[in-house]
VEXVOLUM-481978 format. One record per residue (C-alpha): x, y, z. Coordinates in steps of 0.001 Angstrom, whole numbers, plus 524288, in hexadecimal, padded with zeros to 5 digits. Layout:
REM residues N
XYZ...
//
This chain:
REM residues 563
5EF6F8E772D24A05F1EF8DA5AD2CF35E8D88DF4ED38155E6DC8D610D42525EA788C9C9D3A205F5128C1C0D3D225F8018BD13D2FC45F3648C349D222E5EFBB8B9EDD17295EE2E8BE45D0A115E84F8B418D018F5ECF08B264CF4085E13C8B45CCE8C55E3A08A8BACDE6A5E8BC8B052CD4615F2E88B3B2CDDF35F7098A664CE11D5FB3B8A537CD3CC6051C8AFE4CD4C0612998AB84CD73C6182A8B1CCCE2BA626358B64DCE34862DB28BC38CEE1F62F618C79ACE65F621A18C9F1CE212614B58C355CDDA1616548C015CCF8B60EC18BBDDCC2E4616268B750CB83D622858BEDECB87A61C988CAECCBE7361C108CE60CCB5660F608D523CCF6A611F18D8E1CDD5861CBA8D634CE4FB61DA88CBC8CF0616267D8C94ECFC34627408C211D077762B158C937D13DC62C5D8C3F6D242361DA38C652D24AF618EA8C012D19426182B8C2CDD095F615778CF92D052A60F388D3AACF7E1611E68E1BACF28560F9B8E94FCE79F616418F073CDB7D618FA8FE4ECDB9861FA0907E8CD1AB62A7091188CD87A62BC491F0DCD317633C091B89CC8B162BE09103BCC5286331C90528CCC2962AD48F984CCE7262BE28F6D1CDE1B625F98EED3CE87E61B328F379CF1E4618B08EDADCFF0C60F7B8F653D067B6084F8F34BD11E3611AA8E803D186C60DBD8E6FAD261661A968E885D2F986124A8E692D3C4F606BE8E106D42385FAF28E99FD41275FBDF8F454D4CAE5EDEF8F28BD50A45E5B78ECC5D5B545EE5E8EA9AD66AD5F9F48EE6FD5DC95F5B28FC77D5D9A601B8905B4D65C6609708F912D65B5617038F887D5F366153F8F0D0D5290616188E207D507D61CCB8DAC7D46F9613A68D73AD3ACA60B428CB2BD3993610EE8C2E7D2E21606F08BDC5D22A36038C8B317D1A2E6000D8B5A4D0CC9604C68C2A1D06A26035B8CFC8D0A1D5FFE68D85AD003D608158E4A5D04146014C8EF32CFB3A5F98F8F6ECD04335FD6B903AFD09DA5FA9990405D19045FA5C91089D222C5F9F591239D30F55EDB29197AD35405EF3D927AED35595E51C9337DD33945E85F93BCAD28C25E04994754D2F265D457943E7D28425D25D9357CD28615D9819294AD2DF45E0BE92083D26A05E894913E3D28915E84590919D30FC5ECF0904E5D3E7B5F0DD8F8CCD379A5FCD18FF02D3084609E98FA78D332260E318F6C0D25826186E8F96BD1C1A61D1A8FC06D0E82628EA8F727D06CE62BC88FB18CFA25636128F367CF17663D068F958CE4A863AC88EB1CCDDEC6313B8E2C0CD650638448D6C5CDB3463C148D74CCEA23649D48D2DDCECC564CF98D036CFB0765B928D0C5CF7BE659308DFAACF26865E508E513D002C658FF8F33CCFCBA65A608FE80D05B164D998FF24D0E416462790D35D0FB963C9490E2AD1A25633EA9193DD1AAE62C8D91C48D27866212D926F1D24BD61E2093392D2B976112E93A3ED2FAC6139593FCCD3D6F6121B930F2D42BF60572932DDD405260058931BFD3224603B292C69D24FC6090D91E31D2055614CD916BFD183C60D36919D1D0C0C6091C92993D0D916163692F85D07EB6201E924E9D076D61F4191F78CF9B76291091709CF46E629F19196BCE6C4636E49212FCE6CA63D579181ACEE676397C90C99CE702640F7912C1CDB5B64D9790FAECE4A1652CB90220CE9E764C97902F2CF77B641978FC41CFE2663A4490604D04C3630689040FD10D66251890C6CD165861E2C909F1D23756131490C9AD2A7E6142090F1ED39626092091232D42F36052B9208BD43D45FF919294AD4EA65FBB492236D5AB35FC4291579D549E60A5D91740D538160E81921F4D5D62605F592137D68FE60D7C91ECED7613607D791E60D842E6168192002D881C6180391492D8F0E618B79056CD8A436096D90549D887460B2690C77D7A816187E90F50D793B6189F9155DD6C3A61FB1916E6D60346185A90BE8D594C6191B9136ED4C62627A19128DD4E0E628EA904E5D516C6203C900DCD4669629F59081CD3D65634298FE44D442162C318F2E2D421062C1A8F74BD347663C388F874D346663BB78EA9CD3A116335B8E640D2F8763C4D8EB7FD2473646738E518D2B17641458D818D2C3463A638D8ABD1F00640A98E3DED14A1649398D928D0F0C63E988D227D08AB63C838DE98D00FC64AAE8E05DCFC8964D978E971D064E659948EA80D0F93656B28EA43D1D7A663F08EED7D20F0661728FB3ED187A654FE901C9D1DD5653AC9100BD1D586485E9173ED251A6430F923E3D1FD86378092C86D2652630C79393CD243262B35941B9D302C6251493953D39BD62C2A92DC6D319B639B0935E0D3274638E893570D41036353C927FCD413D6417B92446D3974649E892C26D430064402924D7D4E32647D49186DD47D9656CA91BC5D4B556524291DB3D592A64AA8911C1D5BE165142904DBD60C5645FC8FD4BD59B364AEA90310D4C42659578FF38D4DC765E538F839D420E651A88F926D3A95656D0903A3D30D96638A908A0D2BC9661CD917DCD28CD6571492141D2AA06514B92E81D24486482C937DFD2BC8642EA94119D22D163A3F94CE1D2C0E63BB394876D395E6441194209D440C642DE93C77D51D9648059497ED56B163B939512CD52136326B956D7D5CA7625649510BD55F262BA3942ABD53916297293F87D63D261DBE93F06D6C5F6212D94369D79F7614659413BD81B960F7B933BCD7AB0606E792FF8D85AB5FF5993C41D84B75FC9893A0BD77915F86592D4ED78BB5EEED931A8D841C5E9EA93C98D7B705E6BF9318DD70745E04D929EED7C1D5D6F693443D7F6A5D3BD93774D71BB5CD8592927D6F925C8069286AD7DAC5D28691F53D83B45D77391FBCD92065E50E9250ED95685E68D920F6DA2A05F10091738D9F205F7D191467D937C5F3E1907BED92605E4BD90B92D92475E81191478D88AC5EE4190C1BD817F5E3DA900E3D81855D8F890A13D7D6F5E0AB91039D724C5E121901C9D6D695D24A900E1D6D1C5D21390E8DD64245CFC190C2ED54E15DB4391168D4DC75D33C91B60D46C85CE899216FD53925DD6D922BED576D5E0B992919D4C4F5D65993350D4CFF5D8F0935CDD59C55E84B93768D57C65E4D79414ED4E535DE81949ECD58975EBFA94CCCD5E0F5EE9E95470D50805EC88963A1D536E5EA1096CC7D48D25F4B4975C3D4B745FE5796D9AD544860A15966E4D4FD660E2D95FEFD5B28611A595423D538560BC094788D50AD6017C94393D5ADC6083A934BBD5CF66186B93437D5AAB6232592BC1D5E876277192D1ED6CBC6313292886D762062DA191AD4D7C8C6303091627D8A0663A8690B66D8A9E634D78FF17D8640638B48F301D7C34633DE8F713D6F996343090544D7218637C690D0AD64BF63DE4918F7D6BB26403C91B98D7A4D6484C927B6D79536472793508D71E464F19934EAD65AD6571E94086D687B65B99939DCD759765E5792F1DD6EBC6666F935C9D62E766E2193BD2D6E2C672DF930DFD72A56740792936D657366A2791FECD683C666D991F27D58E7667E791533D4DAA6757191953D480B670119189BD388D66EAF92371D2F896648B92D7BD2EBB65F9A938D0D25CB6581094297D2BDC650D294CFCD22D86475B95887D235C640B695E6CD1853641EC96DAAD1757632B5970C5D192C62ECF9662FD237E6271B970CDD2A8961DD297359D1DF0617C396626D1F3E6141D96962D2D3F60EF797783D27586075B9719DD1CA6600C596888D27AC5FE3497157D30D55EFB797761D34315F4E09844FD35A05FB7698DF7D2AF3607F9992D4D2BF36038B9A107D311E5FB6E999ECD3B436077299249D40B660DFC99F5DD4240602F69A6C2D47826025999AF3D522661082998D3D5313610CD99961D62A6604B298F98D621B6089798526D57C76176398433D58386191E97E19D65776101197319D60B7615269736FD529A623C597450D55D66235A96ADBD61A56249997275D6ECF616AE9730CD72F361A0996C7DD7FB4622FA975E9D83B161E5897F44D907F6170A98BF7D8AAC6231899546D8DEB62DF898D93D85BB6233898AF5D7B27622A0999BED78D16321699A54D796B6339798FD5D702C628B899546D66EF6311C9A252D679A63E0799C81D63EE6379899471D5898633699A235D536A63F8D9A97DD56B0647DE99F8ED4F7363EE199E6ED43D963EAB9AE1FD437764E4C9AF11D3FBB651AC9B658D356B644D69BBF5D33A36410A9C3B7D4125635129BCF4D407762D369AEFDD3EC362A0A9AE8FD304861C209A7F7D314E61CF799FDDD25E461C6399188D203162BB999252D1EEE62E5D994F0D2D3C6243798CECD3300629489816ED28BA638059846DD2FC76330F98341D3CEC62B6B9768BD3AB96372496FDCD32806416F974BCD3D4763ADC970E8D48466337196472D444463DB195DD1D3C3F64B4C96624D38B56504096A23D459E64D7E95B60D4C76652D9954F3D3F6165FD695DEAD409D6607195A3AD4F7965DD094B1CD4AA46679394A57D3F1C672FA95037D47246720E946A0D538366F3493B9DD4C1667B2D93D4FD4424683149407FD509B67F239348FD564667FF792B14D4C3768A50924FAD425468103923B4D387867F4192EC9D2F0F672EA93830D305066F0D9419AD242D664C994E15D244D65EB595283D19E9655A695F42D183164BBD95ED3D0B936492A96BD6D052F6450496612CF71F638A49691CCF4FC6344396033CE95A6270495E27CE12861DF3959C9CEC7F61FAB959E0CFBD76186095417D076C6105D95F96D077F60A9895B57CFA4F5FDF29559AD009F5FD2296072D0B325FF1F96D4FD042F5FC3E97012CF5F06063F977A7CEE176103D975EFCF7C961C1F9795CCECAB6207A98507CF5D5623C797DE9D014662F30977EED048E6331796808D071D62A529641AD10D46294895A4BD1B5362B4494C31D13F462EC095190D06EB63B6094BDCD075C635E593E8ED088E62F2494091CFAE963BD893D7CCF2AB63C999300ACF7F562F6F92B51CFB4E6256592D75CF1C06199A9346ACF5BA60C4193709CF22360F139449DCF08661800941ACCE640614BA94205CD7C9617EE93645CCF506237693CF0CCA2262C93946A5CD1036316B953D5CCC5863FB695367CC78A643DD95A4ACD2FC63CAF950B4CDC97642F894527CD3B864FE494916CD76F64CAC94A32CE6406474493D1FCE63C653AF9381ACE09265B6D93F01CEA3E6531493997CF547652E492A69CF0B4662D492BD9CEE346652492FC9CFBF365BBA9263ED00FE660BF91A86CFAD366EB091EA2CFD6866C25920D1D0BC66662A91365D0D686726090D3ED036567C88913C2D0BA9677E091BDAD174E67AEA928D5D0FBC6711A930A6D09EC678DA932F0CFD526755693C7BCF23967D5F93E44CE60B683DE949BFCE4E967FC494DB5CF272687E994E46CFFD067F5E94A9CD0BDF686AA94D9DD18196826E945DCD22DE67DB794C4CD312468BDE94E58D39246844394EB6D453B68E259563CD4D1068B759622FD4878681B996CC9D4A2C67F7B96E0CD3AE06770396434D33ED67AD995DE8D280C66FA095AD7D1E1C66C1F95AD1D0FF46642996309D098C65A1795FBBCFEB36550896C27CF78864F3597074CEB9D65CC1974ABCE66C663E0969C0CE9E4669559604ACF5A6673F4967A1CFDC967C3B961C4D098667A3596ACBD13AF67C8F96EA7D21FE67419975A5D2B4E674AE97BEDD39566685097D7ED413265F5C97610D38C865239976DCD3C0E6542098110D46706591D97740D4E5E65F769808DD57AF6527F98574D5B9264B4697950D5DE8656CB9748ED64166566C97EF3D6D6A6484B97DB1D6E9A649D196FB8D734763B5F96D4BD6FA8638A595F78D6B1D63B0995299D69606451C94F46D7354645ED95903D7C806563B95CB7D7D6065323965D9D87E26486C96737D921363D6F96DD8D8AA1640FB97A1AD84D564D3E98224D884164AF598C17D921C65488995F8D8989648B9998C4D7FF6
//
């Protein structure tokens, strides 16, 4: 890691001096033993790996794209990286610091990215499409290597990039003013995208064809880049899988309170934001991570403890208005967008909960307000909202079915589907570029729940299951089932076509873009029995959630009196 060093020098051992260095690799005789290239910051040496189908590819892991955000740079926007002399050995997986629930992992010095190239000999003139993935984890956990493996994509002719960005308080603490403006994790991503524009050509990538994808919190981040002036021109299309900028859990409306709460937990004064910031700079990274973990409650799910926020107007601001308002005004990057949800988004949340399904329904009046994002509403209206939710999800039954299917439906609708429906229609209406929507209903051999729950075959496709078919995850076995192989081929096909033509074409399938001027939503359904072009009305119970006007951006003052 770069730490506080101005220059990194890697000394060559005598035997390495005898090697012949080429711009495409370190060679010994006619055989290349490691890929070697020169980028704007210096020389990089990577490693060779094998793709899912056995193709040799070049892997560069742990490339610094910013100065280490430590010391006085903690809580600051990222700074351009140092140059180095010698050769940077890019063979190490890095992680930002977070709490796994049982221990702390990672490092505060963590702004590194990975580049994967489907070539043994890298040719800068290849001009390959570039895919960039922004990892999920609630803005609080995980890293670039956690689930976003390159082995599937390296069977295609594309360059693949993954990045770390600061998490929790390090990435998203804000004092609500210019002392700590906030959104530093998003600004990390911007700097990584700028690095790609400057350097990806050295890897044979095309800087004019960058597709960003993201899952969950990374999906929200992907969508947020459409709204930020800092991100304009840095990408050319996007894919948001399980999350949009209109999700109620995506924004922190009281950032100063969260910052003060953290300060009090670590013994810092909160009389002024400057004193608070200066004191937090003296606390160890582990102390901050341990303290922010205390924000998490056993049965409350109010959203991540630190997350994106709306900044005051200042130079370098990532976002100064809510995306809903920007969408209404058409102030958004006019590039193609694909938005997606899984049928069983809520299943993942259920699996991670400390309460059982029966306990949730027994304590519905107590748990629902915090879990569904209306805990800040006055008590009389809070109960009216709870009653309206129960009434809606009792339709056709006469009573609320207190089972996992109903709970999954409520969580999926509220947390993902209703806001995705709204975002897709609004963006399609305001932009000339196409918007596409899909719902993933295919349950494959593996699931994101595999490492959470054993024997999940009876559970439908969960949060994050769709990304398993283009990102090689640790939950997948070496070889997929025949059905999963077909789904992987379909996903890779539409992704590659999307990067090539801005249209996610699939052989024999018509995928209609979202019209943007209708009540209905056009979408593609990926199911176990096939892939179907469909239309739907009222997806995610959006009539209910729109009428309640609960969150994210308040379209009406608080909750409507008609409840």
